[in-house]
VEXVEX-860121 format. One record per residue (C-alpha): residue number from 1; x, y, z. Coordinates in steps of 0.2 Angstrom, whole numbers. Example, Ala and Ser with C-alpha at 12.3 -4.5 7.8 and 13.67 -1.06 7.14 Angstrom:
PT  zami      u      v      w
PT     1     62    -22     39
PT     2     68     -5     36
This chain:
PT  zami      u      v      w
PT     1    104   -181    -24
PT     2    123   -181    -25
PT     3    133   -193    -35
PT     4    146   -197    -22
PT     5    132   -202    -10
PT     6    127   -216    -21
PT     7    136   -234    -22
PT     8    139   -244    -37
PT     9    122   -252    -38
PT    10    113   -236    -35
PT    11    123   -228    -49
PT    12    119   -242    -61
PT    13    100   -241    -57
PT    14    101   -222    -60
PT    15    108   -223    -77
PT    16     96   -238    -81
PT    17     82   -226    -77
PT    18     89   -214    -89
PT    19     89   -228   -103
PT    20    107   -230   -102
PT    21    117   -247   -100
PT    22    121   -252    -82
PT    23    140   -253    -85
PT    24    140   -234    -87
PT    25    135   -233    -69
PT    26    151   -244    -65
PT    27    161   -231    -75
PT    28    154   -216    -66
PT    29    158   -225    -49
PT    30    176   -229    -54
PT    31    178   -211    -60
PT    32    172   -204    -44
PT    33    180   -215    -31
PT    34    195   -224    -40
PT    35    201   -210    -51
PT    36    195   -197    -40
PT    37    189   -185    -54
PT    38    183   -168    -49
PT    39    173   -163    -65
PT    40    162   -173    -77
PT    41    173   -167    -91
PT    42    186   -179    -84
PT    43    175   -194    -87
PT    44    181   -196   -105
PT    45    175   -215   -106
PT    46    157   -209   -105
PT    47    146   -205   -121
PT    48    145   -186   -123
PT    49    126   -187   -120
PT    50    128   -195   -103
PT    51    142   -182    -98
PT    52    130   -168   -103
PT    53    117   -175    -92
PT    54    129   -178    -77
PT    55    134   -159    -77
PT    56    118   -156    -68
PT    57    126   -165    -53
PT    58    142   -153    -53
PT    59    151   -149    -42
PT    60    155   -167    -39
PT    61    166   -164    -24
PT    62    155   -163     -8
PT    63    169   -155      2
PT    64    179   -139     -1
PT    65    196   -138      6
PT    66    196   -121     14
PT    67    213   -122     23
PT    68    227   -133     26
PT    69    240   -133     40
PT    70    256   -143     43
PT    71    264   -147     59
PT    72    283   -149     62
PT    73    281   -168     64
PT    74    273   -169     46
PT    75    255   -171     51
PT    76    243   -161     40
PT    77    226   -155     45
PT    78    213   -150     32
PT    79    198   -139     35
PT    80    184   -144     24
PT    81    168   -134     21
PT    82    152   -143     17
PT    83    137   -137      6
PT    84    128   -130     21
PT    85    143   -120     27
PT    86    147   -131     41
PT    87    165   -137     43
PT    88    175   -153     48
PT    89    193   -157     49
PT    90    203   -172     43
PT    91    221   -176     48
PT    92    234   -184     36
PT    93    248   -193     46
PT    94    263   -199     35
PT    95    275   -212     40
PT    96    291   -218     30
PT    97    282   -229     18
PT    98    264   -226     20
PT    99    251   -214     27
PT   100    236   -214     39
PT   101    221   -203     37
PT   102    210   -198     52
PT   103    192   -196     45
PT   104    177   -187     53
PT   105    160   -195     53
PT   106    149   -181     61
PT   107    149   -162     62
PT   108    153   -160     80
PT   109    148   -174     92
PT   110    134   -177    104
PT   111    144   -186    118
PT   112    152   -171    127
PT   113    167   -180    133
PT   114    176   -168    144
PT   115    193   -170    137
PT   116    188   -168    118
PT   117    186   -152    109
PT   118    174   -159     97
PT   119    162   -163    111
PT   120    163   -145    117
PT   121    155   -139    101
PT   122    140   -150    102
PT   123    132   -160     88
PT   124    127   -152     72
PT   125    123   -166     60
PT   126    129   -183     53
PT   127    140   -183     38
PT   128    133   -192     23
PT   129    142   -207     16
PT   130    149   -197      2
PT   131    155   -183     14
PT   132    165   -197     23
PT   133    172   -204      8
PT   134    176   -187      0
PT   135    189   -184     14
PT   136    199   -199      8
PT   137    196   -195    -11
PT   138    202   -177     -9
PT   139    217   -181      2
PT   140    223   -194    -11
PT   141    223   -179    -23
PT   142    232   -168    -11
PT   143    245   -180     -4
PT   144    251   -193    -16
PT   145    266   -198     -6
PT   146    268   -208      4
PT   147    253   -219     -2
PT   148    238   -219      9
PT   149    236   -236     17
PT   150    227   -234     34
PT   151    210   -226     37
PT   152    205   -222     55
PT   153    187   -216     59
PT   154    194   -206     74
PT   155    191   -188     68
PT   156    176   -178     73
PT   157    160   -187     79
PT   158    155   -204     86
PT   159    156   -216     71
PT   160    143   -229     78
PT   161    130   -215     80
PT   162    131   -212     61
PT   163    130   -231     58
PT   164    122   -233     40
PT   165    133   -220     32
PT   166    149   -227     41
PT   167    145   -244     34
PT   168    141   -238     17
PT   169    157   -228     16
PT   170    168   -243     22
PT   171    161   -253      8
PT   172    164   -240     -5
PT   173    182   -237      1
PT   174    186   -255      1
PT   175    178   -259    -16
PT   176    189   -265    -30
PT   177    181   -253    -42
PT   178    183   -239    -30
PT   179    198   -234    -19
PT   180    202   -252    -15
PT   181    208   -249      2
PT   182    210   -264     13
PT   183    197   -266     27
PT   184    210   -274     38
PT   185    219   -257     37
PT   186    203   -248     43
PT   187    199   -245     62
PT   188    182   -239     69
PT   189    184   -230     85
PT   190    170   -228     97
PT   191    167   -221    115
PT   192    157   -237    119
PT   193    141   -237    109
PT   194    136   -255    114
PT   195    122   -258    101
PT   196    133   -252     87
PT   197    148   -263     93
PT   198    137   -278     92
PT   199    129   -273     75
PT   200    147   -270     68
PT   201    152   -287     74
PT   202    139   -295     63
PT   203    141   -284     48
PT   204    153   -296     39
PT   205    167   -283     38
PT   206    185   -285     41
PT   207    188   -269     51
PT   208    196   -267     68
PT   209    189   -259     83
PT   210    196   -246     95
PT   211    186   -242    111
PT   212    190   -226    121
PT   213    189   -232    139
PT   214    199   -219    149
PT   215    194   -224    166
PT   216    192   -242    174
PT   217    178   -237    187
PT   218    160   -231    182
PT   219    160   -215    193
PT   220    176   -208    185
PT   221    171   -213    168
PT   222    154   -205    169
PT   223    163   -189    174
PT   224    174   -190    159
PT   225    162   -198    147
PT   226    144   -195    150
PT   227    139   -210    138
PT   228    145   -221    153
PT   229    128   -218    161
PT   230    119   -227    146
PT   231    133   -240    143
PT   232    143   -243    158
PT   233    160   -252    158
PT   234    154   -270    161
PT   235    142   -268    146
PT   236    156   -261    135
PT   237    168   -275    139
PT   238    155   -288    136
PT   239    152   -280    119
PT   240    171   -280    116
PT   241    172   -299    120
PT   242    157   -302    108
PT   243    165   -292     94
PT   244    182   -300     96
PT   245    175   -318     96
PT   246    166   -314     79
PT   247    179   -303     71
PT   248    195   -311     77
PT   249    206   -296     79
PT   250    212   -290     96
PT   251    202   -275    102
PT   252    212   -259    105
PT   253    207   -250    121
PT   254    212   -231    121
PT   255    216   -224    137
PT   256    219   -205    138
PT   257    231   -201    152
PT   258    227   -187    164
PT   259    239   -183    178
PT   260    232   -188    195
PT   261    215   -193    188
PT   262    216   -210    179
PT   263    235   -214    181
PT   264    235   -219    200
PT   265    241   -237    205
PT   266    224   -242    210
PT   267    216   -236    194
PT   268    229   -246    184
PT   269    225   -262    194
PT   270    207   -260    191
PT   271    209   -257    173
PT   272    219   -274    172
PT   273    204   -283    179
PT   274    193   -278    164
PT   275    206   -280    150
PT   276    211   -298    155
PT   277    194   -303    149
PT   278    197   -300    131
PT   279    212   -302    119
PT   280    217   -283    117
PT   281    230   -270    115
PT   282    231   -255    127
PT   283    235   -239    119
PT   284    241   -225    131
PT   285    238   -208    125
PT   286    244   -193    135
PT   287    230   -180    135
PT   288    232   -166    123
PT   289    227   -148    128
PT   290    211   -141    121
PT   291    209   -125    131
PT   292    217   -115    145
PT   293    210   -126    159
PT   294    219   -140    152
PT   295    222   -156    162
PT   296    240   -160    164
PT   297    247   -176    156
PT   298    258   -186    167
PT   299    277   -189    165
PT   300    277   -201    150
PT   301    291   -213    155
PT   302    286   -214    173
PT   303    268   -218    170
PT   304    272   -231    156
PT   305    283   -240    168
PT   306    269   -239    181
PT   307    257   -248    168
PT   308    271   -260    163
PT   309    274   -266    180
PT   310    255   -271    181
PT   311    253   -278    164
PT   312    270   -286    160
PT   313    264   -303    164
PT   314    247   -302    154
PT   315    245   -306    136
PT   316    241   -287    132
PT   317    251   -277    120
PT   318    255   -260    129
PT   319    260   -245    119
PT   320    262   -227    122
PT   321    256   -216    108
PT   322    265   -200    105
PT   323    251   -190     96
PT   324    256   -181     80
PT   325    250   -164     76
PT   326    247   -157     93
PT   327    256   -140     88
PT   328    242   -137     75
PT   329    227   -144     86
PT   330    227   -160     75
PT   331    230   -173     89
PT   332    218   -184     98
PT   333    204   -174    105
PT   334    208   -158     97
PT   335    198   -157     82
PT   336    184   -143     82
PT   337    181   -139     64
PT   338    192   -124     63
PT   339    210   -120     60
PT   340    220   -108     70
C-alpha cells in the first residue's frame, strides 16, 4: 500500500484503524496533494507518534524524475521512473499567464495507432491513481511559474482503458483539500473507447472530452487506428452525441493531418458529414515525426484553407494546432518513455 494511491476517505479509514482521529487522515491528504510534501518530516501538523508510523510509507513520491529536457518553444518533458523501473513521460506547456500539463495514464499503450510512438512500444501496465496524480504534484514543485491551470490526459496510454484509476485521479486533483484544479480545465482524450465514453458521461464529472478521429472512413481509420475494428466511426460519433447531451461541452475531435492520406477533398467532405451531427470543435494537428519512415505533414496554410472552405458555413470551430515540443519528441504522438 502506498499513501498517494489512497483518497481522503481511505486515508481517514487508515488512521482510524490505527486508533487515531479521522481528521488526521484529512491532514495527511492535504499534505500529500495540496502542499505536495515529499517527506513525512514535512507533515509538521501531525503528532510525532503518527509521523513515526508514516515513515514506513516513505518514499512518499511514487515517481522519480530521471531527466528533464526543454525545447526552444518553452515546453518541458520529464522522464519519470516508476518503482518497477518502467518509465513514463509528462510534458509541461507554458503560456503567458498559465500552463498546461500533458499527463500519462499507462506505461505504453495497447492500441498500436500507426502514427504514435507510444503505441509502437506496446502496453506494459496501467498507472495507479497515485502515479497519475504524482505527475501533477511533482510538476507543481518543478515549475511554479506560470501557474498550472489545465490538465490534459493526452500523454502515454489510452485513459479510458485505465478507467477506475483515471476517475479517482480526477476526483483527487479537483478536490478542495487537494490540488483544487478545476474539472472544467481537464480534458480526457480517447482513441474512441465507446463504453468508456458513455460511462464517463454518466460519472457526474465536469471534464471535457477529446476524441482522436484522424479519418472519416472506416477502412482508412482501421489502417491508422486498429481500435476502429472494435468501435467503428458511427459508434464513436453516437457516443460523442450521448456524452455532449449529458455533459453540455462541445466535443473536440482531433485530426492528425497526413499528406495525401486524410487531407484529400473527398476526405474533408466525408468528415463534415459526421461532425455536423454533434456540437464540436475540430482540432487539426499536423503529424509529428516518430521515426525515419515518417509520414509527411501537409502544407499547413494550404490544408487549413481546404478545410475552411468545407466547414466555414457549419457551426464547428476549426483550429490548427501547432504542436509544442516537437524538437525534443514531446509533441502529440511522440512520447515513448525515454528522452534523447
